[in-house]
Z-matrix of the N, CA and C atoms (Angstrom, degrees):
N
C 1 1.469
C 2 1.486 1 109.89
N 3 1.348 2 116.70 1 163.88
C 4 1.459 3 123.18 2 -179.81
C 5 1.514 4 111.17 3 -99.68
N 6 1.325 5 118.21 4 49.57
C 7 1.439 6 119.65 5 -178.63
C 8 1.526 7 111.24 6 -80.72
N 9 1.341 8 114.88 7 129.38
C 10 1.440 9 119.85 8 178.87
C 11 1.555 10 109.22 9 -84.70
N 12 1.354 11 115.10 10 143.62
C 13 1.443 12 118.33 11 175.25
C 14 1.513 13 106.47 12 -83.21
N 15 1.344 14 115.74 13 169.83
C 16 1.499 15 119.86 14 174.87
C 17 1.525 16 110.21 15 -59.89
N 18 1.342 17 115.93 16 -38.57
C 19 1.477 18 119.11 17 -177.49
C 20 1.587 19 107.85 18 -68.02
N 21 1.297 20 119.55 19 -39.53
C 22 1.438 21 121.61 20 175.22
C 23 1.521 22 111.22 21 -57.59
N 24 1.352 23 115.81 22 -51.03
C 25 1.459 24 119.29 23 -178.35
C 26 1.533 25 110.15 24 -63.90
N 27 1.316 26 117.03 25 -38.11
C 28 1.486 27 120.70 26 -179.73
C 29 1.509 28 107.84 27 -60.98
N 30 1.378 29 115.99 28 -42.64
C 31 1.471 30 117.45 29 -177.88
C 32 1.526 31 111.46 30 -63.90
N 33 1.355 32 115.47 31 -35.68
C 34 1.459 33 119.91 32 -179.26
C 35 1.539 34 109.63 33 -68.75
N 36 1.338 35 117.77 34 -44.00
C 37 1.469 36 120.90 35 175.85
C 38 1.492 37 112.19 36 -61.51
N 39 1.337 38 116.33 37 -42.23
C 40 1.446 39 119.62 38 177.71
C 41 1.565 40 111.83 39 -62.33
N 42 1.274 41 116.81 40 -41.22
C 43 1.469 42 122.34 41 177.01
C 44 1.504 43 110.02 42 -61.36
N 45 1.323 44 117.71 43 -44.10
C 46 1.478 45 122.27 44 179.66
C 47 1.535 46 106.76 45 -65.25
N 48 1.299 47 117.19 46 -41.20
C 49 1.474 48 119.97 47 175.36
C 50 1.535 49 113.33 48 -57.43
N 51 1.332 50 113.58 49 -40.21
C 52 1.497 51 117.39 50 176.75
C 53 1.481 52 111.76 51 -64.30
N 54 1.318 53 117.58 52 -38.58
C 55 1.475 54 121.54 53 178.28
C 56 1.529 55 109.37 54 -67.01
N 57 1.320 56 117.89 55 -38.81
C 58 1.508 57 120.87 56 175.19
C 59 1.488 58 110.85 57 -62.28
N 60 1.304 59 117.65 58 -38.27
C 61 1.490 60 121.16 59 179.02
C 62 1.543 61 109.96 60 -64.85
N 63 1.359 62 116.92 61 -41.79
C 64 1.462 63 120.71 62 179.64
C 65 1.490 64 109.80 63 -60.04
N 66 1.346 65 118.58 64 -34.37
C 67 1.479 66 123.14 65 -179.10
C 68 1.512 67 110.14 66 -80.72
N 69 1.291 68 120.09 67 -12.57
C 70 1.464 69 122.30 68 -173.93
C 71 1.515 70 112.80 69 85.24
N 72 1.303 71 118.57 70 12.82
C 73 1.495 72 123.26 71 179.97
C 74 1.549 73 106.40 72 -90.46
N 75 1.307 74 115.96 73 74.55
C 76 1.467 75 119.12 74 -172.73
C 77 1.499 76 114.53 75 -69.75
N 78 1.354 77 117.67 76 -36.19
C 79 1.472 78 119.46 77 179.79
C 80 1.552 79 108.61 78 -66.38
N 81 1.311 80 117.98 79 -40.71
C 82 1.481 81 121.20 80 178.44
C 83 1.533 82 109.15 81 -67.33
N 84 1.299 83 118.30 82 -38.05
C 85 1.443 84 121.91 83 176.36
C 86 1.539 85 111.78 84 -59.98
N 87 1.362 86 113.55 85 -44.29
C 88 1.431 87 117.27 86 179.43
C 89 1.572 88 110.97 87 -63.04
N 90 1.325 89 116.80 88 -40.21
C 91 1.445 90 120.08 89 178.81
C 92 1.541 91 109.87 90 -60.04
N 93 1.371 92 116.29 91 -43.07
C 94 1.457 93 119.58 92 179.21
C 95 1.529 94 111.69 93 -66.56
N 96 1.334 95 115.93 94 -41.55
C 97 1.494 96 119.43 95 178.62
C 98 1.549 97 108.50 96 -66.05
N 99 1.328 98 120.27 97 -35.82
C 100 1.439 99 120.59 98 175.80
C 101 1.548 100 114.15 99 -56.07
N 102 1.349 101 113.36 100 -44.41
C 103 1.486 102 118.14 101 179.32
C 104 1.529 103 108.36 102 -68.40
N 105 1.294 104 118.35 103 -42.54
C 106 1.475 105 121.87 104 -179.95
C 107 1.523 106 109.51 105 -58.53
N 108 1.353 107 117.89 106 -43.69
C 109 1.468 108 120.98 107 -177.43
C 110 1.538 109 109.37 108 -71.73
N 111 1.281 110 119.89 109 -35.04
C 112 1.490 111 120.60 110 175.09
C 113 1.529 112 109.36 111 -61.82
N 114 1.300 113 119.48 112 -40.59
C 115 1.428 114 125.47 113 -178.89
C 116 1.515 115 113.02 114 -74.38
N 117 1.318 116 116.78 115 -37.32
C 118 1.463 117 123.56 116 179.44
C 119 1.497 118 109.10 117 -141.04
N 120 1.339 119 118.30 118 90.50
C 121 1.454 120 122.21 119 -178.22
C 122 1.550 121 113.87 120 -78.06
N 123 1.313 122 119.93 121 10.87
C 124 1.446 123 123.43 122 -174.41
C 125 1.526 124 111.29 123 -119.57
N 126 1.340 125 119.21 124 23.97
C 127 1.448 126 120.87 125 -179.75
C 128 1.543 127 107.73 126 -109.20
N 129 1.341 128 113.37 127 105.11
C 130 1.465 129 119.20 128 -177.37
C 131 1.524 130 110.87 129 -58.77
N 132 1.306 131 117.18 130 -39.25
C 133 1.491 132 121.63 131 -176.55
C 134 1.502 133 111.29 132 -58.15
N 135 1.353 134 115.65 133 -44.12
C 136 1.477 135 119.70 134 -177.84
C 137 1.536 136 110.77 135 -63.89
N 138 1.328 137 116.27 136 -42.53
C 139 1.461 138 120.36 137 176.26
C 140 1.543 139 109.66 138 -59.77
N 141 1.325 140 116.72 139 -45.29
C 142 1.468 141 120.90 140 179.73
C 143 1.493 142 111.13 141 -61.05
N 144 1.309 143 116.81 142 -47.30
C 145 1.477 144 120.61 143 -180.00
C 146 1.535 145 112.38 144 -61.43
N 147 1.321 146 113.43 145 -42.41
C 148 1.478 147 115.69 146 179.11
C 149 1.539 148 109.02 147 -66.12
N 150 1.332 149 118.27 148 -36.25
C 151 1.431 150 121.98 149 174.96
C 152 1.554 151 111.18 150 -57.96
N 153 1.316 152 115.95 151 -41.19
C 154 1.458 153 119.08 152 178.69
C 155 1.544 154 109.27 153 -64.06
N 156 1.347 155 116.31 154 -43.19
C 157 1.458 156 119.44 155 179.93
C 158 1.548 157 110.08 156 -62.69
N 159 1.311 158 117.95 157 -43.07
C 160 1.469 159 120.36 158 175.95
C 161 1.541 160 111.10 159 -60.43
N 162 1.296 161 114.35 160 -42.28
C 163 1.528 162 117.88 161 177.25
C 164 1.472 163 110.71 162 -58.81
N 165 1.341 164 116.94 163 -44.20
C 166 1.474 165 122.31 164 -176.60
C 167 1.526 166 111.62 165 -62.83
N 168 1.372 167 119.72 166 -31.28
C 169 1.405 168 120.50 167 179.19
C 170 1.555 169 111.33 168 -92.73
N 171 1.325 170 117.12 169 6.57
C 172 1.460 171 121.33 170 173.54
C 173 1.483 172 115.23 171 93.52
N 174 1.371 173 119.53 172 4.28
C 175 1.453 174 120.87 173 -178.96
C 176 1.553 175 107.39 174 -96.64
N 177 1.348 176 112.49 175 85.52
C 178 1.493 177 118.29 176 -177.29
C 179 1.492 178 111.44 177 -69.15
N 180 1.319 179 119.73 178 -35.36
C 181 1.485 180 120.41 179 -179.30
C 182 1.507 181 111.89 180 -64.48
N 183 1.286 182 116.57 181 -44.71
C 184 1.529 183 117.08 182 177.46
C 185 1.493 184 109.64 183 -69.53
N 186 1.283 185 120.30 184 -33.28
C 187 1.456 186 121.65 185 174.57
C 188 1.553 187 109.50 186 -59.07
N 189 1.309 188 116.04 187 -50.79
C 190 1.452 189 119.92 188 -178.93
C 191 1.520 190 110.37 189 -59.31
N 192 1.324 191 117.06 190 -41.38
C 193 1.461 192 119.94 191 -179.61
C 194 1.512 193 111.38 192 -63.26
N 195 1.354 194 117.26 193 -37.00
C 196 1.460 195 118.50 194 175.24
C 197 1.493 196 113.21 195 -69.99
N 198 1.325 197 118.98 196 -39.01
C 199 1.454 198 121.45 197 175.38
C 200 1.531 199 110.25 198 -62.86
N 201 1.324 200 117.28 199 -39.76
C 202 1.470 201 120.20 200 175.48
C 203 1.530 202 110.01 201 -59.12
N 204 1.324 203 117.49 202 -44.96
C 205 1.480 204 122.57 203 178.38
C 206 1.518 205 111.61 204 -60.67
N 207 1.328 206 117.63 205 -42.49
C 208 1.467 207 123.15 206 179.73
C 209 1.551 208 107.91 207 -62.98
N 210 1.294 209 117.09 208 -42.10
C 211 1.484 210 120.33 209 -179.83
C 212 1.469 211 112.16 210 -70.50
N 213 1.311 212 119.46 211 -36.04
C 214 1.514 213 122.39 212 175.19
C 215 1.508 214 107.36 213 -60.52
N 216 1.324 215 119.48 214 -43.67
C 217 1.440 216 123.96 215 -176.46
C 218 1.542 217 110.66 216 -68.68
N 219 1.354 218 114.10 217 -43.20
C 220 1.460 219 119.15 218 -175.18
C 221 1.578 220 108.33 219 -140.99
N 222 1.363 221 116.37 220 88.18
C 223 1.434 222 121.72 221 -177.40
C 224 1.547 223 113.77 222 -59.04
N 225 1.300 224 118.70 223 -12.25
C 226 1.474 225 122.50 224 179.67
C 227 1.511 226 112.62 225 -98.83
N 228 1.366 227 115.92 226 9.44
C 229 1.488 228 118.43 227 -173.76
C 230 1.538 229 109.39 228 -85.84
N 231 1.342 230 111.86 229 95.24
C 232 1.499 231 120.41 230 -172.94
C 233 1.528 232 112.39 231 -56.12
N 234 1.293 233 118.48 232 -43.93
C 235 1.473 234 121.19 233 -174.94
C 236 1.525 235 113.34 234 -59.97
N 237 1.369 236 115.70 235 -34.63
C 238 1.429 237 116.93 236 178.81
C 239 1.546 238 112.37 237 -67.61
N 240 1.287 239 116.96 238 -35.23
C 241 1.487 240 120.50 239 176.54
C 242 1.569 241 109.01 240 -67.35
N 243 1.374 242 115.41 241 -44.02
C 244 1.442 243 117.56 242 -179.73
C 245 1.527 244 111.72 243 -64.43
N 246 1.329 245 115.33 244 -42.26
C 247 1.487 246 119.25 245 178.84
C 248 1.509 247 111.94 246 -67.35
N 249 1.328 248 119.95 247 -38.19
C 250 1.446 249 121.52 248 177.37
C 251 1.545 250 108.49 249 -66.45
N 252 1.321 251 117.41 250 -36.06
C 253 1.466 252 120.55 251 176.49
C 254 1.555 253 111.20 252 -56.24
N 255 1.375 254 114.37 253 -45.41
C 256 1.464 255 118.60 254 178.40
C 257 1.499 256 111.62 255 -59.27
N 258 1.363 257 115.52 256 -43.72
C 259 1.503 258 118.95 257 -179.50
C 260 1.527 259 110.83 258 -62.74
N 261 1.385 260 115.96 259 -43.71
C 262 1.487 261 118.00 260 179.28
C 263 1.521 262 109.52 261 -62.95
N 264 1.323 263 117.28 262 -37.88
C 265 1.462 264 119.25 263 175.78
C 266 1.522 265 111.07 264 -55.73
N 267 1.308 266 114.80 265 -51.74
C 268 1.484 267 122.01 266 -177.18
C 269 1.540 268 109.24 267 -58.70
N 270 1.340 269 118.00 268 -32.02
C 271 1.451 270 122.76 269 178.55
C 272 1.541 271 111.23 270 -80.15
N 273 1.326 272 117.99 271 -9.32
C 274 1.464 273 122.26 272 179.60
C 275 1.537 274 111.12 273 85.82
N 276 1.323 275 118.57 274 12.87
C 277 1.470 276 120.11 275 179.86
C 278 1.523 277 109.57 276 -98.89
N 279 1.310 278 114.71 277 79.46
C 280 1.459 279 121.94 278 -173.26
C 281 1.488 280 115.14 279 -64.48
N 282 1.354 281 117.94 280 -33.55
C 283 1.407 282 119.99 281 -179.27
C 284 1.566 283 111.04 282 -68.54
N 285 1.288 284 115.24 283 -41.31
C 286 1.456 285 116.78 284 176.31
C 287 1.542 286 111.72 285 -68.46
N 288 1.322 287 115.52 286 -34.71
C 289 1.466 288 118.83 287 177.49
C 290 1.525 289 109.49 288 -63.21
N 291 1.348 290 115.68 289 -47.70
C 292 1.489 291 120.56 290 179.09
C 293 1.532 292 110.75 291 -58.36
N 294 1.353 293 118.38 292 -41.83
C 295 1.446 294 121.26 293 179.59
C 296 1.532 295 110.17 294 -60.84
N 297 1.361 296 116.10 295 -43.79
C 298 1.455 297 117.78 296 179.23
C 299 1.545 298 114.32 297 -68.49
N 300 1.333 299 115.14 298 -37.60
C 301 1.455 300 117.65 299 174.13
C 302 1.531 301 111.22 300 -64.70
N 303 1.337 302 117.37 301 -38.19
C 304 1.480 303 119.23 302 176.90
C 305 1.519 304 109.52 303 -58.37
N 306 1.324 305 117.83 304 -43.55
C 307 1.463 306 121.31 305 -177.81
C 308 1.531 307 110.14 306 -68.59
N 309 1.350 308 116.91 307 -41.82
C 310 1.492 309 119.45 308 177.39
C 311 1.513 310 110.31 309 -60.19
N 312 1.317 311 117.96 310 -42.95
C 313 1.454 312 121.91 311 -179.66
C 314 1.551 313 110.27 312 -68.66
N 315 1.340 314 118.12 313 -37.33
C 316 1.462 315 120.06 314 174.62
C 317 1.547 316 111.23 315 -58.49
N 318 1.351 317 114.41 316 -43.46
C 319 1.442 318 118.66 317 179.68
C 320 1.485 319 114.97 318 -74.03
N 321 1.348 320 118.72 319 -29.55
C 322 1.415 321 124.21 320 177.88
C 323 1.535 322 111.05 321 -141.06
N 324 1.306 323 116.01 322 87.09
C 325 1.486 324 120.40 323 -174.35
C 326 1.563 325 114.49 324 -63.57
N 327 1.349 326 116.31 325 -9.56
C 328 1.413 327 119.53 326 179.20
C 329 1.533 328 113.15 327 -104.74
N 330 1.308 329 115.86 328 17.56
C 331 1.444 330 121.63 329 177.47
C 332 1.501 331 113.00 330 -80.35
N 333 1.325 332 117.71 331 87.97
C 334 1.438 333 123.51 332 -173.83
C 335 1.559 334 110.79 333 -59.98
N 336 1.296 335 115.96 334 -39.26
C 337 1.498 336 120.96 335 -179.35
C 338 1.540 337 112.73 336 -61.02
N 339 1.330 338 115.56 337 -40.58
C 340 1.487 339 116.97 338 178.39
C 341 1.525 340 112.41 339 -69.14
N 342 1.345 341 117.66 340 -33.16
C 343 1.460 342 118.58 341 172.44
C 344 1.557 343 109.76 342 -63.93
N 345 1.280 344 117.31 343 -45.34
C 346 1.457 345 121.68 344 -178.05
C 347 1.580 346 108.43 345 -62.44
N 348 1.316 347 115.34 346 -46.47
C 349 1.455 348 118.73 347 -178.10
C 350 1.539 349 110.60 348 -66.41
N 351 1.316 350 116.40 349 -38.58
C 352 1.490 351 117.71 350 175.91
C 353 1.543 352 110.47 351 -65.00
N 354 1.293 353 115.54 352 -37.57
C 355 1.505 354 117.62 353 174.62
C 356 1.499 355 110.91 354 -59.47
N 357 1.346 356 117.55 355 -39.71
C 358 1.438 357 117.75 356 176.19
C 359 1.511 358 113.18 357 -61.29
N 360 1.337 359 116.06 358 -39.47
C 361 1.462 360 120.00 359 179.92
C 362 1.528 361 110.89 360 -65.67
N 363 1.357 362 115.85 361 -41.89
C 364 1.495 363 118.67 362 177.28
C 365 1.529 364 107.97 363 -65.70
N 366 1.271 365 119.28 364 -36.92
C 367 1.514 366 121.17 365 178.70
C 368 1.513 367 110.37 366 -64.14
N 369 1.327 368 115.89 367 -43.85
C 370 1.459 369 119.91 368 -178.62
C 371 1.546 370 110.16 369 -65.82
N 372 1.319 371 117.37 370 -25.48
C 373 1.459 372 122.19 371 175.80
C 374 1.556 373 110.24 372 -83.58
N 375 1.304 374 117.08 373 -7.78
C 376 1.485 375 119.81 374 179.64
C 377 1.482 376 114.10 375 88.85
N 378 1.358 377 118.38 376 7.95
C 379 1.484 378 123.05 377 -179.51
C 380 1.545 379 106.77 378 -98.03
N 381 1.335 380 114.30 379 79.71
C 382 1.493 381 120.17 380 -176.16
C 383 1.505 382 113.67 381 -70.85
N 384 1.313 383 118.55 382 -25.15
C 385 1.478 384 116.80 383 -179.43
C 386 1.560 385 109.04 384 -73.34
N 387 1.320 386 115.94 385 -36.14
C 388 1.498 387 117.51 386 176.33
C 389 1.525 388 109.82 387 -70.57
N 390 1.337 389 115.85 388 -37.26
C 391 1.452 390 120.95 389 177.09
C 392 1.498 391 110.44 390 -59.20
N 393 1.342 392 115.62 391 -47.98
C 394 1.506 393 120.32 392 179.54
C 395 1.528 394 111.45 393 -58.59
N 396 1.360 395 116.24 394 -40.63
C 397 1.475 396 118.70 395 -177.56
C 398 1.514 397 108.88 396 -65.82
N 399 1.347 398 119.10 397 -38.39
C 400 1.466 399 120.82 398 176.93
C 401 1.482 400 113.54 399 -68.93
N 402 1.395 401 118.64 400 -39.21
C 403 1.433 402 120.03 401 178.01
C 404 1.536 403 111.00 402 -66.67
N 405 1.353 404 115.65 403 -35.74
C 406 1.492 405 120.20 404 179.32
C 407 1.559 406 106.51 405 -60.68
N 408 1.297 407 117.77 406 -46.59
C 409 1.466 408 122.99 407 -178.48
C 410 1.512 409 110.91 408 -64.48
N 411 1.337 410 117.20 409 -43.74
C 412 1.448 411 121.81 410 178.45
C 413 1.518 412 110.84 411 -60.14
N 414 1.319 413 117.62 412 -44.24
C 415 1.447 414 123.21 413 176.56
C 416 1.550 415 113.19 414 -64.03
N 417 1.309 416 116.27 415 -40.27
C 418 1.489 417 118.35 416 175.01
C 419 1.499 418 111.31 417 -59.09
N 420 1.364 419 115.00 418 -42.26
C 421 1.460 420 119.12 419 -176.74
C 422 1.522 421 112.56 420 -76.10
N 423 1.357 422 117.74 421 -31.50
C 424 1.437 423 122.77 422 -179.65
C 425 1.560 424 110.53 423 -139.90
N 426 1.306 425 115.96 424 81.72
C 427 1.486 426 117.68 425 -176.04
C 428 1.513 427 115.80 426 -69.34
N 429 1.341 428 116.87 427 -0.06
C 430 1.432 429 119.19 428 178.37
C 431 1.552 430 114.25 429 -107.80
N 432 1.361 431 114.77 430 16.33
C 433 1.440 432 119.57 431 178.50
C 434 1.526 433 112.11 432 -90.06
N 435 1.311 434 115.56 433 98.86
C 436 1.472 435 120.62 434 -176.31
C 437 1.541 436 110.77 435 -57.35
N 438 1.341 437 115.33 436 -39.02
C 439 1.505 438 117.14 437 -177.63
C 440 1.507 439 111.46 438 -63.13
N 441 1.343 440 116.94 439 -40.36
C 442 1.476 441 117.01 440 -179.51
C 443 1.516 442 111.55 441 -62.28
N 444 1.338 443 116.80 442 -36.33
C 445 1.469 444 118.01 443 174.64
C 446 1.550 445 111.40 444 -66.81
N 447 1.331 446 117.25 445 -40.03
C 448 1.465 447 118.02 446 177.69
C 449 1.512 448 110.55 447 -65.11
N 450 1.339 449 117.30 448 -41.49
C 451 1.495 450 119.78 449 179.64
C 452 1.524 451 108.92 450 -61.71
N 453 1.325 452 116.51 451 -44.05
C 454 1.503 453 119.04 452 -179.58
C 455 1.470 454 109.85 453 -64.11
N 456 1.386 455 115.73 454 -38.74
C 457 1.469 456 118.07 455 175.79
C 458 1.508 457 111.37 456 -59.10
N 459 1.329 458 118.41 457 -42.45
C 460 1.441 459 123.03 458 179.88
C 461 1.542 460 108.11 459 -58.79
N 462 1.306 461 118.54 460 -47.34
C 463 1.454 462 121.08 461 -178.13
C 464 1.554 463 109.87 462 -62.43
N 465 1.311 464 115.11 463 -43.37
C 466 1.486 465 117.91 464 177.22
C 467 1.557 466 111.46 465 -62.57
N 468 1.299 467 114.58 466 -37.23
C 469 1.451 468 120.35 467 -179.07
C 470 1.545 469 108.52 468 -63.68
N 471 1.341 470 115.37 469 -47.14
C 472 1.463 471 119.84 470 -179.74
C 473 1.531 472 112.94 471 -64.99
N 474 1.326 473 114.72 472 -27.38
C 475 1.504 474 120.26 473 179.51
C 476 1.554 475 109.67 474 -85.50
N 477 1.342 476 118.45 475 -4.09
C 478 1.444 477 121.71 476 178.74
C 479 1.517 478 114.08 477 82.23
N 480 1.339 479 118.86 478 12.60
C 481 1.437 480 122.51 479 178.47
C 482 1.577 481 108.16 480 -95.05
N 483 1.334 482 112.42 481 78.97
C 484 1.510 483 117.90 482 -169.67
C 485 1.541 484 111.21 483 -68.11
N 486 1.307 485 119.22 484 -36.12
C 487 1.479 486 119.40 485 179.86
C 488 1.553 487 111.26 486 -61.02
N 489 1.358 488 115.08 487 -47.99
C 490 1.434 489 119.29 488 178.71
C 491 1.558 490 110.60 489 -63.63
N 492 1.326 491 115.51 490 -39.91
C 493 1.497 492 117.37 491 176.99
C 494 1.477 493 111.37 492 -60.37
N 495 1.315 494 117.48 493 -45.73
C 496 1.469 495 120.78 494 178.64
C 497 1.511 496 112.66 495 -59.82
N 498 1.327 497 116.67 496 -44.18
C 499 1.471 498 121.55 497 177.86
C 500 1.545 499 109.31 498 -59.66
N 501 1.307 500 117.93 499 -40.89
C 502 1.478 501 120.46 500 -178.77
C 503 1.518 502 109.12 501 -69.57
N 504 1.288 503 118.42 502 -42.70
C 505 1.461 504 121.29 503 178.99
C 506 1.515 505 110.45 504 -63.38
N 507 1.359 506 115.26 505 -40.78
C 508 1.512 507 119.09 506 176.42
C 509 1.526 508 109.77 507 -55.13
N 510 1.342 509 115.86 508 -47.45
C 511 1.433 510 120.97 509 -177.38
C 512 1.534 511 110.70 510 -64.99
N 513 1.338 512 116.48 511 -44.18
C 514 1.457 513 119.60 512 178.13
C 515 1.573 514 111.04 513 -57.61
N 516 1.297 515 114.56 514 -42.75
C 517 1.488 516 120.33 515 179.59
C 518 1.548 517 111.08 516 -66.86
N 519 1.324 518 114.88 517 -38.19
C 520 1.488 519 120.55 518 178.64
C 521 1.531 520 109.32 519 -61.03
N 522 1.377 521 112.92 520 -41.54
C 523 1.499 522 118.60 521 -177.57
C 524 1.506 523 111.93 522 -78.00
N 525 1.341 524 118.23 523 -30.32
C 526 1.457 525 122.49 524 -178.16
C 527 1.514 526 109.21 525 -146.39
N 528 1.338 527 116.46 526 91.56
C 529 1.450 528 122.38 527 -172.97
C 530 1.534 529 112.04 528 -65.49
N 531 1.360 530 119.12 529 -13.07
C 532 1.451 531 120.84 530 178.20
C 533 1.500 532 113.19 531 -98.83
N 534 1.339 533 119.04 532 14.87
C 535 1.450 534 122.34 533 177.95
C 536 1.519 535 109.41 534 -79.52
N 537 1.353 536 115.98 535 90.47
C 538 1.465 537 122.76 536 -173.05
C 539 1.579 538 108.49 537 -61.97
N 540 1.320 539 116.42 538 -39.17
C 541 1.494 540 118.24 539 -175.41
C 542 1.518 541 108.61 540 -65.67
N 543 1.345 542 119.04 541 -33.48
C 544 1.491 543 119.21 542 179.72
C 545 1.506 544 110.63 543 -65.82
N 546 1.357 545 116.99 544 -40.12
C 547 1.455 546 118.65 545 177.08
C 548 1.538 547 111.25 546 -64.14
N 549 1.312 548 117.59 547 -46.58
C 550 1.452 549 120.75 548 -178.57
C 551 1.543 550 110.32 549 -63.84
N 552 1.316 551 118.34 550 -43.04
C 553 1.464 552 120.36 551 -179.23
C 554 1.561 553 111.07 552 -69.42
N 555 1.365 554 115.69 553 -32.41
C 556 1.455 555 116.17 554 176.32
C 557 1.545 556 110.92 555 -64.91
N 558 1.346 557 114.16 556 -38.00
C 559 1.453 558 118.07 557 174.75
C 560 1.496 559 112.52 558 -60.48
N 561 1.339 560 119.56 559 -41.09
C 562 1.469 561 122.94 560 174.72
C 563 1.531 562 110.08 561 -60.53
N 564 1.366 563 116.02 562 -40.39
C 565 1.464 564 117.72 563 -177.61
C 566 1.537 565 111.44 564 -70.51
N 567 1.342 566 115.83 565 -35.01
C 568 1.442 567 118.87 566 176.50
C 569 1.528 568 112.32 567 -64.68
N 570 1.296 569 116.96 568 -35.29
C 571 1.464 570 119.58 569 -179.19
C 572 1.537 571 112.27 570 -82.55
N 573 1.365 572 114.26 571 -7.88
C 574 1.460 573 119.63 572 174.16
C 575 1.479 574 113.77 573 61.76
């Protein structure tokens, strides 16, 4: 017979949830992930993806709870740490965000986005030298990331290094000519 197991059905619901996420239908994605999790409560990826959907609708606490569950199931799941770090950042808890980015980077030392995000956390704490070090590493790992150049430009701007800030904004604009913030921030750097 063609009987599906609970894990088979869970995978199908999770895949449909992923398709709903791609469409921006986050509430429907959450409903599909809920069913998938009821059928298979041991899939870290499904908890992580539902956490992303909760984050997208602004429910940071439920997102964090799902990232926690993903990490309990699979303590080596780098993306769950990185995603939880983003949620902690949005809640203004920079120390917890940094701790999660530290763990994501430990698990995947080539994760440019986690370096960039940790740099943002350091910058939000006012530690621009640590922020710059993280942006430098993010750019070495992914030299085509316009946002990392803009973020590094911001740190240089806050430190009063206008020439370096302008060079970073120039590169951000070269990589993404529609980056409005890079144009605006470059103007601020020009006016010193």
